[in-house]
Each structure stands twice: as C-alpha cells, then as structure tokens.
N, C-alpha and C positions, 0 to 999 in steps of 0.2 A: 513820221514813222508810225506804223500801225501797231497798236498794242497787241501782244499775244493773246490769242483766244484761250480762255480758261477751259481746261479739260473738265468734262462732266464728272460729278462725284460718283464714285463706284457704288453700285447697288448693294445695300447691306444684306439683301436676301441672296441665298445660294441660287445658282441658275435653275436647279430643279424646283426650289421653293417659289421662285419668281414665276415660273411657268404654271405651277399649280395655283398660285395666288391669282394670277390673271384669269385662269380658266374658271375659278370659283367666283371671282368678282364679275365676270362678264354677264352672268345671268342672275345676279343677285340685286335686289332693289338698293339704290344708293340715294341718300338724301340730297346729294349734289345734282341728281337728275330729276328730282321732284319729291313731293311729300311721301313719307312712308305710311303704310297702313298694314295692320296685322294680317289681313287676308293674303295680300301679295307676298309678304314675308313667309307666311306659312306654306304657301304653294312652292315658293322657291326652295325653302329648307327641305321639303319633302321630295324634291326632284331626284335626289341621289339615293333614296331608300330602295330596298329590294336588291342589294348586292348579293353575290354568292355567299352562302352560309359557310362559315369556317367549321371544319370537322373538329371533333374532340370536345364539343360542348353541347349538352342537352338544355333546352329551354322550354319553359311552360309559362303561359299567361294565366293570371288570376286577378281577382279583385280583393282588396283588403279594406278594412274600415278606415275612413278618414277621421278628421277631428270631429268632436261632438257637433251635430247639426249640419255637417258638411257631407257632400257625396262620397261614395266609395272611391278608392284610388286604384286605377289599373296598374299592375306591376308585371314585370317579366323577370322570372327567376332563372338564372343560368347556373349550371353545375358542370364542372369538368367531368368527363366520362372515365378518365383514368382512375384506377383503384388507388385509394390512399387509406392508411390506417386511421381510424377514429373520425370524429366529426370535423368538418372543414370550418375555417373562418368564414365570415360573411361580410361582404362589402355592400352597403346600401348606397346606391348611386343615383344622383340627380342630374339629369341632362341639362345642357346649356341651351341657349336660344333667347337670351335677353328677357327671360321670364314671359316671353310673348309667343315663341314658336318652338318647333322641334317636339319630339315625342319618343316613345319607345323604339319606333322603327328607325328614326334618324341616327340613334346612338346604339343600334343593335350590334354593329361591327365592333365598336370600341368596347362595349361591355363583354362581348365574347372574347376579345383579345385579353382584356384584363383578367377574366376568369382563367383563361389558358395559361397566361404568363405568371400569375400569382399562385395558382392552385386553390384559390378561394372561390366560393360561390358568390354570385353577384345578384342583387335584387335591384333592378332599375325601376324607378318610380315616376309615374306620369302625374305630376302635381297640377293643380289649377293654374291657369295662365292669365296674364294681364292682356288687355285692359279689362276683360270681363270680370276678373277676380284679382283685385290688387292686394298689395301688402296689407296685412301679414298672411294672406291666404296660402301662398306657396310655402312660406316658412313653417306655418302650422301644419300643412300637409306633410312636409319633409320630417318634421318632428314626430308626427303621429305614425308615419311609416317606420321610422327608426324604433319607436317604442314597440310597435307590433313585431318588428324583426327580433328584438330582444325577447319578447314574450313567446314567440313561436319558433325560435331558432332551432330547438331540438327537433321539432316537427319537420323542419327543412333539412335535417341532417347536419346542422351546424352547431357550433359551440357558442352559447350566449356570452361567454367571457371574451370572445374574440370577434365582436361586431364592430366594423369600422364604417365611416361615412366618407363619401367622396363625390366629386362632380367636376364638370368643366364649365368655365365661364360663369354665367349666372348660377348654374348648378353648384359650382365650387363655392360661391358665396352662400348658397343655402346650406351646404355641408358645414361651413364654418359657423353659420348661425345655429345649426343643430347642436354643435359642440357647446356653444355658449348657452343655449336654452337648457340642455341637459344639466349643465353645471348649476345654472341659476335656479332651476326647478327641483333640484335635488334628486333627479332620476339617474339611471345608470349611465355612466359616461361611455362614449364610443372609445374603442381601443386605439384608434388612429384616425387621421383625417388626410385624405388624398385630394389636394386642391390643384386642379389643372387650369392654368391661367384664369384664376378666380376673379370675379367682380366683387370688390370689397369696400369701395369708397366712392360714394356718389359725386364727390367733388372733382374727380379726374384731375387732380392738381399736380401729379408728377410730371417730370420733364418728358417722359415717354408719351404722355397724352398729347404733347405738342410735336415732338420729334417724329412720331409715327401716326400723326392724325389722319393722314390720307395716303393712299397708294399701297396699302398692305392688307387689303380685303376688308377687315373689320376697322371701321373708322371711329374717331372720337365722336363725330356727329351721330353715328349709329348708337353709340353707347349712351349718349345724353338722351336720345329719344327713348331708348329702352327704359332708362331710369324714370322718365316722365310717365310712361305707361304703367310701370310697376307701382310707383308711389301715388300717382294721381295728384290732384290739386291740394289734397288735405293730408297726404302722407308725411311722416316725419323722416326726412332723409338721413338724419343723424342717429336714428334708433339703431342700437347695436345689432339687432336681428335683421335690419335692412343693410346697414353698412358695418359689417363686423370689423373693418379696419379702423373704425372710430370708437370701438368699445373701450371704455376707460379702464377696464380690468380684464387682463388676459391670463390671470393665474389659474392653475388647476386644469388646463386644457390638455388634450391628448397630443402625442407626437404628430407632427405634420410634415408632409412632403409637398412643396410647391413646385410645379412644373411650369416654367415661364419661357415663352418665346422671346427672343431678343427684340424683334420688331413688332411690338404689341403696345397699343396705348395703355393697357392695364399692367404692363410689366412692373412699373415702379411701385404701384400700390401692393403688388405681391411681394416685392422685395421688402417694403416697409413693414408688412404684416409679419413676415418671417423674423425680421429684426425685433419687432415688438413682442412676439411670442418668446424669443430667446431672452429678452430683457426681463420678462415676467417669470423666468425660470423654466420655461418649457423647451421642448426639443423641436427644432424646425430646420429642415434641410431644403435647400434651393437647388434645383436642377435647371439651369438656364441653357437654352439651346440656341446657339448662334445661327444667324441666317434663316430664322423661321418666323412665322407670323401667327397671330391669334387665329385659332381654329385649325392649326396645322395637323392635329391628330385626326381630323376628318379625312386626311389623305393617307391613312394606313394602307400599306400594300402598294402605294404609288410614290411615296416620299420616304427615302431611307431615314431621314431624321425622325419622322413620326414613329416608325417601327422601333428605332433605338430608344426613343423616349418612353414608349409603352413598355418595352422590355425592361428598362431601368425601373419604371414605376411598379411593374409586377414583381421585380426582385425585392424592391423596398417593402412592398406589402407582405410578401412571403416572409421576409426577415422580421418585420415588426409584429406580425401576427403569429409567427411561429408555425408556419405551414409544415406539416410532417412530410418527410420524404416518402415517395411512393415505394 
C-alpha cells in the first residue's frame, strides 16, 4: 500500500505579499548565490528609487553638522503642505539597509507617507554606512542629528517638546539606540520611538530567525552579514547602542510602537524588546502584521498591508505627539 503524499504546508505569506516578496528577491543579492558585497547591495537597493512623488508634502535637502570631527550629514526634511495651527511635531527618521546600503532616496516614499499620515514633519538622516564607517559611527550620527533637531526645531516650524525618533530595520535599531543615548547622556529625551521591524539583537536567537531564515526576501544570513559589516572584527556586539535589545536597563525611555511582520527573522527580537520595555515600566505597543515579510513597507502603494501598517503608524504618531487638527 502506498503511503499518502503529504500536502505541502500553506504559505504563511498572503498571495499579494508572496508575489511582492518574490519580485523583490529576484534582483537582490542573496548569500545563497554567492558572497555579498556592499557595492552590489547598494546598486540593488537603489534600483527602486525615483518613484512618483506623493502630493501634499514639501521636501528640502540640506546638510547639518555631524558629531565632532565627523563629516556633515545630508538630511531631507518633509513638511505636510496642509495648514495646521501652531508648530508641528518632528520625526527624526533613520533609514534601514543593514547599516550598509540605502539612503534618502530609497526611503523617500515612506517618509512622505509618514508625514502625510501623521501630520508631523519628518527629517530623514543619511548617516555614515558600514563597512567604511563601523559602529559606533551610525549611532553617533543618529544622536547628533537628533540633538540638532531639538536645537533647531523652531527654525523648522516644529515644537522642540514633540521630537520623536524612528526608523526601519537597522534604522529602527538606531532609533532605539538614540533613545538610550539621550537618557544615558542626560540630554533631552525623544517624545516617542517608532520602530519598524527593528534590528535590536546581534544574536538572532529568536525562533523567527530559524522559522523564517529563508524564502521571505530578507534572510537570517543577510542579517548576520550586515552585523559583521557594522561591527567589524573588534566591535562589541553586546554594546547597548549596537544591540539595544541587550541593554541591561530600559527604564525612563519614551513610548514605543513596534511594527512587526509575521514572517521576519527579526520578529521575535522585536517582541522581546516590547516586553522588556513594558517590564521596565515603559509603554510599548506591538502592531504585528500577518502574512507579511521584512521590508514590506517598501511596497507602499502595491501591497495593501503596507498601506494599512503605515496608516496605523501615522495615527499612533499623531496621537502620541498630539498633532493638532487642521
């Protein structure tokens, strides 16, 4: 008697997410196909830049001072064009890309949408990248940019009492690090932290790093390689400004929203960080989106789940920052 053939396991991604995931992965370097290098990753990440510009947001590029002795930082400042009473809040945003790739252009669409959907101005920061500049260069750049934003908020038409930090993937890790740095250094704390599938723990020890190691665009092998580039041979992987998920003290930090895809190697470290923030007496909300993958917010306008996630994130920012009604 022939044993019955086992039916294949159902795909945890939604059909739309699977189609988008495969399209993104098809032209992106994969460690399973050969060694990774920063140049090829940067070329691949920039291939989708230059999409149509969303109406309703004005943007201006400028340079701001970096940390002492470091180069100036390019930033792009977005402001919704709709009239609103009084100064706006400001979100200081750090793009993802494994600390190696991506820039102001790759995240232009996401920053515009966050500005539109929250009513806040957004300052996107192009920090130094690895492997040319390793930890703590990006974290120090992110902190310097946030300090500048506090000091110059009024000049930007923003309220210095309502400056938040945020970012996606490695940029989400930088945002979490800035919140820790501000507390530890006795500087003004951000009003909130928006953490979009953040990289928080170099160990990649959660079950999700195994369950979704391959087949969901961003792989665990990619993430391990990014950590190697960021830290280099002499970096301290457990330093709280590198791995905020390992910080021994999470007291006194601002409210956080963690936006997590279900099928993401980093999902469990995000869940753990939210739990640790709550255990330390902080506020942390987790919005987990079923059937989605790491980087799904890059599919804004093409993947309904991405639009819903950014809409919810914008509403959270507006609520926590007290955006005035138009």
